[in-house]
N, C-alpha and C positions, 0 to 999 in steps of 0.2 A: 575661700568663703563660698557658701552655698545660698542661693536665693530660690525660694519656693513661690510659684505663682498659682493662684486658685481662681477658677471661674465657675461659680456655683449657679446653676440654672434651677428651674422649678423642680426638676426631678433628676438632676445630675450634678456631678462635681468633677470638672476637668482640672488637671494639674500638670505642672512642669517643674523639674528640678534642674537648676543651671549652676554650673561651676564657674564663678566669676573670674577666678584666677586663670583658668585654662580656656575661658570663653567657649564653653562647650555644654551641650545639653546632656545630662546624665540619664534622665528618665522622663517619660511622659505617660499619662494615663487618664482614665476616666472611671468614675463610679456611676453606674447607670441604675435607673429605677429607684432612686432615693425616694423614700416616703410611700412608694407604690407597692412594695412587696416584691420578692424575687430579685432583689438588687444584687449586683456583682461588680467586681473591679476588673478592668483590663489594664495591664501594667507592662510597659515596654522599656527595657533597659538597653542602652546602646550596646550593640554587639551580641545581644541575646534574643532568643525567641520570646514572643509575647506570653505573658503569664496572666491567667484568669482565675478568679476565685469567687464562688457564690457566697455572699455574706449579707445578712439582713441589715439594712440601714433605714430604720424608721424615721430618723431625723438627719439633718445635715451635720450635726455634731458627730453622729455615728460614722457618717461618710468621711469626714475629716480625720477622725480617729483611725479609721481603716486605712486611709492614705498614709498616715504617719507610721502605722504598724508595718505596712508593706514596704515603705521606704527604708525602714530600719531592720527588716527581716534578714536573717543571716544568709539565706539562700537567694532571695529575690531582691533584696534591698540594694541601695547605692550609698548609704551613709551609715556610720556606726552608731551615732546618737544624734539627738536633735540640737545639740549645742553648736553644730557646724552651720545650722541655718541662722542667718543673721537678720533676715528681713523677709516679709511675705507681701507679695503684690496681689491685690484683689481686683477683678473686673466688677465694675458697677455700671449697670445699664443706664440709669437716669440720674443725673445730678442736677436737673433743672437748670436754672440760669445762675446758680450760686457758685459754680466752679469753672474756671477757664484753664485749669491744668490739674494734674494729679496732686494728691495731698496725703499727708500722714493722717491716719484715722485717729480722731479724738472724739470727745463727747459732742462737740459742735458739728463735726462732720456726720456723725451717726444721726444726730437730730435732723440735719438737712436731708439725709437719705430717707429718713422716715417721713419727713414733711412732704416729699414728692413721690412717695411710693404709689400713690393713686395714679400718677402719670405713667408708671411702668408696673401695672398690677401683676403681670405674669413673671417678671424678672426681679424687680427691686426687692420684694420680700425675701426671695431666695438668696440674692446677693447679700442682704443684711444678715440673714441666718448664717451664711457661710463665713462672714467676717467674725461674727460672735462666736461661732464654733471654733474657728482657728485661734482666736484670742484665748479661748479656754485651754486649748492644747499647747499653744505657744504664747504664754502671757508676758514674756520678758523680752520680746523682740518687737521692733516697729512694724506696724501693719499699714500698708499704703493702698489707697484706692485710686484706680485708673478709670475715669468715667468715659463712656461712649459718647456722651454729649459735649464734653469739654472742647473737643476739636472744632465744633461748630459754633462756638461762642463768638467767632469773628464775623458772623453773618450780620449785615446791617438791618435796621428796623424795617425798611421797605421790603425786605426779603422774609424776615422771620415773623412778622405780624400777619394775622388773618383779618380779613375785612368783615369783622363781626363787632358788636359793641365794644368799644375800647375799654370799658370798665371790666370786661371779662379778663382782659390782660392784667389790669391793675389789681383786681381782687383775687383771681383764680390762676394767674400765670398761664393763661391760654395763649400759646404761641408755637411756632415751629421750633423744635429742638434738634432733630436729626440724630442719627445713630451710626454705628459702625465706625465711630471716630478713630479708634485705635488702628484699625485696618487702613483707613484713609490716610492717617498720619504716616504710617510706614510706607505705603505705596507712593504717596506724594513725594516723600523724601528720596526714595529710590529712583523714581522717575526723573527727578532733578539731576541725580548722579548720571543716569544713562544719557540724558540730554546734554550734559556738560554745562548746566546752568545753575546759578544760585536759586535756592527755593523762592526767594523774593522776586525773582524774574520769571517764574514759571507759572503758566496757566494750563490747567489739565481738566479733562473729564474722566472721572474714575467710576467704573461700573463694578461694584461689589455684588456679585451674583452668587448667592447660596440659597438655602431654604428661605432665609430672610434675605432681602435684596434691596439695594438702594444705589442711587447715582449721586455723585458729588461734583459740583463745579468748584474748582480750586483756582483762585485768582491771586496772583502774586504770592503764591505759596501758602495761602490761607483759605479756609472754607468760606465760600461766598454764597452758595445755595446748595440744597440737598433735597432729595425726593421724599424722604420720610418726614413726619411732622411732629405734632405734640406727642404722638405715640408711634410705634413702628408700623402702624396699619396703612398710613398714607403712602402713595407713590406707585412703585412697580407692582405687577402681578407676582405673587410669591407662592411658595409651596401650599400654604393654607390661608394666606391673607389676600383679601380682595384687591388691595391697593386703591388707587383713585376710583371714586364712584360718585354719582350724584348724591349729595347729602340728604335729599328728600326721599331717596329710594328706601332706606330702612323704615322710615315712618309709614310709607305706603304698604310695605310688606307686613309691618306690625299690625296695621289696621285690618289687612286681609286675613292674617293668620292668628292674631291674638298673641303673638310672641311678646315676651317681656323685653325690657331694655337689656337685661343681663343675657337673655337668650340670643338677642340680636348681636350683642357684642361678641359673644362666643362664636356665633355663626360666621361673622365677618373675619374673625381672627383665626379660627380653627377649622372651619368647614368650607372655606371659600378658596380663592386663588386657583391654582392648578388642580387641586383636589375637587373643588366645586365644579370646575369645567368638565373634567374627565369623569367625575363620579367615583374614581378608583385610586388615582395616583397623585402623589405630591412630589415624588422623586423624579428628576428629569431623566434618569436612566430608564426607569420603568416606562415613562411616557415615550421616550424614543423607541424602545422595544415595541410598545403597543402600536405606535405609528407605523413602524416598518411592517407590522403584521396586519395593517389595514384599518386600524382604529381611527375613525374620522374625528372623534372628539379629542383624542390625543394630539392629532395634527392641528386641530383648531386651537388647543391650549398652547402649543408651541408658537403658532402664528400670532396669537393674542399677546403672549409674553414678549415676543420679539418686537412687535409693533409698539408696545408701551416703552420699551427701552429705547427704540429709535426716536420716539417723540422726545424723550428727555435729552438724548444726545443732541438733537437739532435745537431744542430750546436752549440748552446750556451753551451751545456754540454761539447762539445769538446773544446771550447774556454776557459771555466772556469777550466776544469780538475776536481775539486771537487765541487759538488753541495750539499749544505746543505738542501735545500728545493725547491720544485716547488710550486708557489703561483698563484692562480686565483683571479681576482678582477674585479670590474666594473659590469655593469648590466648583461651582458651575462655570464661573469665569475662567478658571484655570484648566478645567478638564473637558467641558462639554463643547467640543469644536462644532458640533451640529447646531448648537444654540448661537454660538458666535457667528456662524455662517449666516443664519437667518437674520441676525441683528445687523450685520455688516453689509449684506447685499443691498445695492442701490444707493449707497452713501457716497459714491464717487462725485456726485454733483456738489457736495460740500467739502471735497478735498480729502475724503477718507476712502482709500482703495486698498483692499486686502488681497493677499495671495492665497487662493484656495488650498494649494498644496502645503504651504507653510502653516496655514491654520490647522490642517489635519495633523501635521507633525507635532504641533505644540500640545502636549498632553502630559505635563510634568509639574511637580512641585519642587524640583531640585535646581531649577535655573530660571532666569528671566529670558524671555524670548521676544522677538520682533516678527510680526506676521504681515506687515504692510508691504505693498509693492514699492520698488525704488522710486517710482514717480508719485507716490502718495504725498500730498502736501503735509498731511498730519500723520506722523508715525503711530503705529498701533503696537503697544507693548502688552505682554502678559506678565504680570509681576506677582509671583506667589506671596501672599501676605504672611506676616509674622507678628501677630498681635502679642504673643507671649514675650517676644524679645523687647518690644516697647514697654510692656509691663515690668519686665526684669530691669531694664535700664532706668526706668522712672523710679522704681523701688530703691535701687542702689543709690541713685543720685539724691533722692530724698533723705535716705539714711546718712549719706555723706555730707549733706548740706550744699550740694553743688547744682541742684535742680532749678529749672526756671521754665516759664512758658516756652512752647516749642520754637517760637521765633527768636528766642535768645539762648537756646540750648542746642547743642550739637550731639547727635547720636552716633554711635560707632558705625552704623550702616550708611551714614552719609559720606563715608570715605570711598574713593574709587577702588581702594585696595581691600575693602571689606569682603570677608569670606565666611559663609556659614559652613562650619566644618561638617556637620551632619549632612547637609544638602550636597556639599562637594563630594562626599563619599558616595552618596546615592547617585549623583550624576555620573561618576566614573562607571558604575555598574550599568546605568542606562545606556551610556555611550557604547559600552561593549556589546550591547544587544542591538542598538540602533545608532550607528555612526552618523547618519544623516542629521540627527538632532543638532549636531554641532553647527550646522549651517545656519540655524536660526537663533543661536544664542546671542542675546543683546549685549553689546560691549559699550562701556562708557565712552562718550566722545571726549 
């Protein structure tokens, strides 16, 4: 049986094909520049070189159709026909407060996604279009929605409410929702395995650091607080998002410049963050290169970003009381050792002591590593996230009728013996080039 997962963004469509019987990834890929012109597909089949094709996709329906054609292509495909795909899992950014777990998509679910699309204006419309497009191409299989916000529905009112007129919450659903939930679910469950603890006994601080970034305080295995808010704009300094700022600041600038509300929203989401500080760069690799070449604003951007993450780590330690582990994940968290260094320096006073050499060694998506010193009261793990696997397992369980909220459901990756076959193969190749990496591989207790 084959399960397809789709993650449709505003101008892209990512996908993964998973063989459930063999527990292995058959293919991954992305269609980029959807709706923008000049679109193309990048398709990677296990054991083969990456395949790319320029193909105009003016709509997400065209993108999904291209994905299906590529998957069934005689030369580049991985399946003979679509009948082997038994279910499709879709990422949905914003489910509001209506969903505490993944669901099979029906009319009620689609109405709910449309009702809250104003809360996720950059992502929800694309998510909805992706579901509708896939339903047209695959009308006879169940389609499942995995919401980024569902994981955070365990936050208590004193955490998720804003100190604004209460009627805004009652009438307009104004509250903190949080995002990156699928990533936090995976990394929280894996951290429990590494710690040798039940999820319900585990307290964690998880830093999901990518172009979009957020921190999650996990208490007794459930989300208790998170840095993002009603939208993904709140919290950390990100690639192009400002993160936390004085709420009066936009009004001040609007009065000074005559900017409209729409222009200000765009500026805070697309022209701020690291891009706004440097004036040039949103990618941490570009910023690190510029810093090493003497760019002072690039160095300032790194210092500001690290400072913000440190503040959240300290705040969430105070909120949780006991912290069993600090976790880094996502592209920057997994690879940018120079950013981890800036974040972790000076945290010894709160029981977090990192090893500089171990930190530099950890630059992989193929294994989980530990970079803390032996005397560190709080271990520091780097856990490569796997949102697609969560989506795949949710979709299968929903189809099979065995699914439930994550506190009552056990994923395959919660086993001490769990192995990601693709990553295990990649790790062998990495170890052949860098045997020292083995010294920091995290082992379950």
